[in-house]
C-alpha positions as CSV (number, residue, x, y, z in Angstrom):
1,M,-6.5,-7.3,19.1
2,G,-8.1,-10.3,20.8
3,G,-8.3,-13.9,19.8
4,V,-4.7,-13.9,18.3
5,P,-2.6,-17.0,19.1
6,T,0.3,-16.3,21.4
7,P,3.7,-16.4,19.5
8,Q,5.9,-19.4,20.4
9,R,9.0,-19.1,18.3
10,S,11.7,-16.4,18.7
11,A,11.1,-13.1,16.8
12,F,14.3,-13.7,14.8
13,A,13.2,-17.1,13.6
14,E,9.8,-15.8,12.7
15,L,11.3,-13.0,10.7
16,L,13.6,-15.4,8.9
17,L,10.5,-17.5,8.0
18,L,8.7,-14.4,6.6
19,V,11.7,-13.3,4.6
20,A,12.1,-16.9,3.2
21,L,8.5,-17.0,2.2
22,I,8.7,-13.6,0.4
23,I,11.9,-14.6,-1.4
24,G,10.3,-17.9,-2.3
25,G,7.3,-16.0,-3.8
26,A,9.6,-13.7,-5.7
27,L,11.5,-16.7,-7.1
28,V,8.3,-18.4,-8.2
29,T,7.2,-15.1,-9.8
30,G,10.5,-14.9,-11.7
31,V,10.2,-18.4,-12.9
32,I,6.7,-17.9,-14.2
33,A,7.7,-14.6,-15.9
34,S,10.7,-16.3,-17.6
35,G,8.5,-19.2,-18.8
36,I,5.9,-16.8,-20.2
37,G,8.7,-14.8,-21.9
38,K,10.0,-18.0,-23.6
39,L,6.6,-19.3,-24.6
40,F,5.2,-16.0,-25.8
41,P,8.2,-13.8,-26.7
42,A,6.1,-11.6,-29.0
43,C,3.6,-10.8,-26.2
44,A,6.0,-10.5,-23.3
45,S,6.1,-6.7,-23.4
46,A,2.5,-6.1,-24.5
47,P,0.5,-3.9,-22.1
48,A,-2.0,-6.7,-21.5
49,M,0.8,-9.1,-20.6
50,L,2.3,-6.5,-18.3
51,R,-1.0,-6.1,-16.5
52,F,-1.3,-9.9,-16.1
53,T,2.3,-10.1,-14.8
54,Q,1.6,-7.3,-12.3
55,F,-1.5,-9.2,-11.2
56,Y,0.0,-12.6,-10.6
57,S,3.3,-11.3,-9.2
58,T,1.5,-9.2,-6.6
59,I,-0.6,-12.2,-5.5
60,I,2.3,-14.7,-5.5
61,S,5.1,-12.5,-4.1
62,I,3.0,-10.6,-1.5
63,G,-0.3,-12.3,-0.9
64,L,0.8,-16.0,-1.0
65,P,3.5,-15.6,1.7
66,V,0.8,-14.3,4.1
67,L,-1.5,-17.3,3.4
68,V,1.4,-19.7,3.9
69,W,2.3,-18.0,7.1
70,R,-1.3,-18.3,8.4
71,R,-1.4,-22.0,7.6
72,V,2.0,-22.6,9.3
73,H,0.8,-20.8,12.4
74,Q,-2.7,-22.4,12.3
75,E,-4.3,-19.0,12.1
76,S,-7.4,-18.1,10.3
77,L,-6.9,-16.9,6.7
78,M,-9.5,-14.2,7.5
79,L,-7.7,-12.9,10.6
80,Y,-8.3,-9.1,11.0
81,F,-11.1,-9.3,8.3
82,D,-14.0,-8.8,10.8
83,A,-16.7,-7.3,8.6
84,S,-18.7,-6.1,11.6
85,R,-16.0,-3.5,12.3
86,F,-16.5,-1.9,8.8
87,S,-19.7,0.0,8.0
88,G,-21.0,2.6,5.6
89,R,-19.7,5.3,7.9
90,D,-16.2,3.8,7.7
91,L,-16.5,3.8,3.9
92,L,-17.4,7.5,4.0
93,F,-14.4,8.2,6.3
94,A,-12.2,6.3,3.9
95,F,-13.1,8.7,1.1
96,I,-12.5,11.7,3.5
97,F,-9.1,10.3,4.6
98,V,-7.9,9.9,1.1
99,L,-8.9,13.5,0.2
100,I,-7.5,15.3,3.2
101,I,-4.1,13.6,3.1
102,Q,-3.5,14.5,-0.5
103,P,-2.0,18.0,0.3
104,V,0.4,16.3,2.8
105,V,1.4,13.9,0.0
106,W,2.0,16.7,-2.4
107,L,4.1,18.6,0.1
108,L,6.2,15.4,0.8
109,V,6.7,14.9,-2.9
110,Y,8.0,18.4,-3.2
111,L,10.4,17.9,-0.3
112,N,11.5,14.6,-1.8
113,S,12.2,16.3,-5.1
114,L,14.8,18.6,-3.3
115,L,17.0,15.6,-2.6
116,P,19.4,14.4,-5.3
117,L,19.1,10.7,-6.1
118,P,22.1,8.5,-6.9
119,E,22.4,7.2,-10.4
120,W,21.1,3.7,-9.6
121,A,18.0,5.2,-8.0
122,T,17.4,7.5,-10.9
123,S,17.7,4.4,-13.2
124,I,15.0,2.6,-11.2
125,E,12.7,5.6,-11.4
126,Q,13.1,5.9,-15.1
127,K,12.3,2.2,-15.6
128,A,9.3,2.5,-13.3
129,E,8.0,5.6,-15.3
130,I,8.3,3.6,-18.5
131,L,6.3,0.7,-17.0
132,I,3.6,3.2,-15.7
133,Q,3.4,4.8,-19.2
134,E,2.9,1.4,-20.8
135,L,0.2,0.3,-18.3
136,L,-1.8,3.5,-17.9
137,C,-1.7,5.2,-21.3
138,T,-5.1,4.0,-22.7
139,D,-8.3,5.5,-23.9
140,Q,-10.4,2.4,-23.3
141,W,-12.7,2.2,-20.3
142,Y,-12.4,-1.5,-19.9
143,T,-8.6,-1.1,-19.7
144,L,-9.1,1.6,-17.1
145,L,-11.1,-0.9,-15.0
146,A,-8.4,-3.5,-15.5
147,N,-5.8,-1.1,-14.3
148,I,-7.9,-0.2,-11.2
149,V,-8.1,-4.0,-10.4
150,V,-4.4,-4.6,-11.0
151,I,-2.9,-1.4,-9.6
152,A,-5.3,-0.4,-6.9
153,I,-7.5,-3.3,-5.6
154,V,-5.1,-6.3,-5.7
155,P,-2.1,-4.5,-4.3
156,A,-4.2,-2.9,-1.6
157,V,-5.5,-6.2,-0.4
158,C,-2.2,-8.1,-0.6
159,E,0.0,-5.3,0.8
160,E,-2.3,-4.6,3.7
161,M,-2.4,-8.3,4.6
162,L,1.4,-8.4,4.6
163,F,2.5,-5.0,6.0
164,R,-0.3,-4.2,8.5
165,G,-2.1,-7.5,9.1
166,L,1.1,-9.6,9.4
167,L,4.2,-7.4,10.0
168,Q,2.7,-4.6,12.1
169,S,0.8,-7.1,14.2
170,F,3.9,-9.2,14.5
171,F,5.8,-6.4,16.2
172,S,2.8,-5.2,18.3
173,R,2.1,-8.7,19.6
174,R,5.7,-8.9,20.9
175,G,5.3,-5.7,23.0
176,M,6.7,-3.1,20.6
177,N,5.3,0.4,21.2
178,V,2.4,1.0,18.8
179,H,3.8,4.1,17.3
180,L,7.2,2.5,16.8
181,A,5.6,-0.5,15.1
182,V,3.5,1.7,12.8
183,W,6.4,3.9,11.7
184,L,8.9,0.9,11.4
185,V,6.5,-0.9,9.1
186,A,5.8,2.3,7.2
187,I,9.5,2.8,6.5
188,I,9.8,-0.8,5.3
189,F,6.6,-0.3,3.2
190,G,8.2,2.8,1.6
191,V,11.6,1.3,1.0
192,V,10.5,-2.1,-0.6
193,H,8.6,-0.3,-3.4
194,F,12.0,0.8,-4.7
195,Q,10.7,4.2,-6.0
196,F,12.7,6.7,-4.1
197,A,11.4,9.9,-5.7
198,G,8.2,9.4,-3.7
199,I,9.5,7.6,-0.7
200,F,8.6,10.3,1.9
201,A,5.0,10.3,0.7
202,R,4.9,6.5,0.6
203,I,6.2,6.3,4.2
204,F,3.6,8.8,5.3
205,L,0.9,6.8,3.6
206,G,2.2,3.6,5.3
207,A,1.9,5.3,8.7
208,V,-1.6,6.5,7.9
209,L,-2.6,3.0,7.0
210,G,-0.9,1.6,10.1
211,Y,-2.8,3.9,12.4
212,L,-6.1,3.1,10.6
213,F,-5.5,-0.6,11.1
214,H,-4.5,-0.3,14.7
215,Y,-7.4,1.8,15.8
216,S,-10.1,0.4,13.6
217,R,-9.0,-3.2,14.5
218,T,-9.7,-4.4,11.0
219,L,-7.9,-4.5,7.7
220,W,-10.9,-3.3,5.8
221,L,-10.4,0.4,6.5
222,P,-6.7,0.5,5.4
223,I,-7.5,-1.7,2.4
224,V,-10.2,0.6,1.2
225,V,-8.1,3.8,1.8
226,H,-5.2,2.2,0.1
227,A,-7.3,1.1,-2.9
228,L,-9.0,4.5,-3.2
229,N,-5.7,6.3,-3.1
230,N,-4.2,4.1,-5.8
231,A,-7.4,4.2,-7.9
232,G,-7.5,8.0,-7.7
233,S,-4.0,8.2,-9.2
234,V,-5.0,5.7,-12.0
235,I,-8.1,7.7,-12.9
236,L,-6.3,11.0,-12.9
237,Y,-3.7,9.5,-15.1
238,F,-6.4,8.3,-17.5
239,V,-8.2,11.6,-17.5
240,Q,-5.0,13.6,-18.2
241,Y,-3.9,11.3,-21.0
242,N,-7.3,11.5,-22.7
243,L,-7.6,15.3,-22.3
244,T,-4.1,16.3,-23.2
245,G,-2.6,13.3,-25.0
246,S,0.3,13.4,-22.5
247,T,1.1,12.2,-19.0
248,D,4.0,14.5,-18.4
249,S,3.7,16.1,-15.0
250,T,5.3,19.3,-13.9
251,D,7.7,19.3,-11.0
252,P,6.0,19.9,-7.6
253,E,6.2,23.5,-6.4
254,F,6.1,24.8,-2.9
255,N,3.6,27.5,-1.9
256,L,1.8,28.7,1.2
257,I,-1.5,27.2,-0.1
258,I,0.0,23.7,-0.3
259,L,1.6,24.1,3.1
260,S,-1.6,25.4,4.7
261,A,-3.7,22.6,3.1
262,A,-1.2,20.0,4.2
263,L,-1.3,21.2,7.8
264,L,-5.1,21.3,7.7
265,G,-5.2,17.9,6.2
266,L,-2.9,16.5,8.8
267,V,-4.9,18.1,11.6
268,G,-8.2,16.8,10.0
269,F,-6.8,13.3,9.8
270,V,-5.7,13.3,13.4
271,Y,-9.0,14.7,14.6
272,L,-11.1,12.2,12.7
273,L,-8.9,9.3,13.8
274,R,-9.1,10.3,17.5
275,R,-12.8,11.3,17.4
276,F,-14.1,8.2,15.8
277,Y,-11.5,5.4,16.3
278,V,-9.0,6.1,19.1
279,D,-11.7,7.1,21.6
280,K,-13.9,4.2,20.5
281,T,-11.0,1.7,20.9
282,T,-10.3,3.1,24.4
283,E,-13.9,2.6,25.4
284,Q,-14.0,-1.0,24.1
285,D,-10.8,-1.8,26.0
286,C,-12.3,-0.5,29.2
287,I,-15.4,-2.6,28.7
288,D,-13.3,-5.7,27.9
């Protein structure tokens, strides 16, 4: 990806800086949350306050470290946001990518469910489920829109800026094999969410987003795919709650239909990626 400043510091020092920025953002988020809890104790656990907390914590703990990093390295804040590389065709492909990878996600969720989780991981999952219930159980359209912003759009922008735009490019610019960089960051992406019941699916999604970023040469495509994927889950949750009054989901089941759909989805993703992005990138590199 041309026009990127050549790194000057050691990789270890740069990673320490990034970790320090993320920890600093998390500490600031914790201080703000503590202050709000003391000032407004009656509202601290209200769904609206939870959405607001989710909103600012994502920006401060994930987005802000990227912005500080760019300023420290004198890089453009809009690095990898070249709008000319994202068109209406790419938007259509984003919808298609989200649809065709869902069977793969379902299969991975099923495989994940076969692994027993330790008690501490189960406890984290239960707390996460309670938070999801409090955020997404609503029959109001304006609350649905707020959830899409807070759970789909803002995390998609901030997380792609961090994981793909900063971390993946960090490894790639230092000569790491592209596939290794994609999957390494995908694993980090899956682990740091601390929701281990769906870690296989989240790692797979991270790899999908990583390849889309690498071959499209812009953050717009992975951001849109990420946002659509999250928004789809929020909308399905909303529809299920309003139709049935419950959000309880049945345990994933394995069958040949899911397996076949997953294989077709994976083949379809690879085909579209190679047909419209990999080959195009190769042609541009030859011209350059």
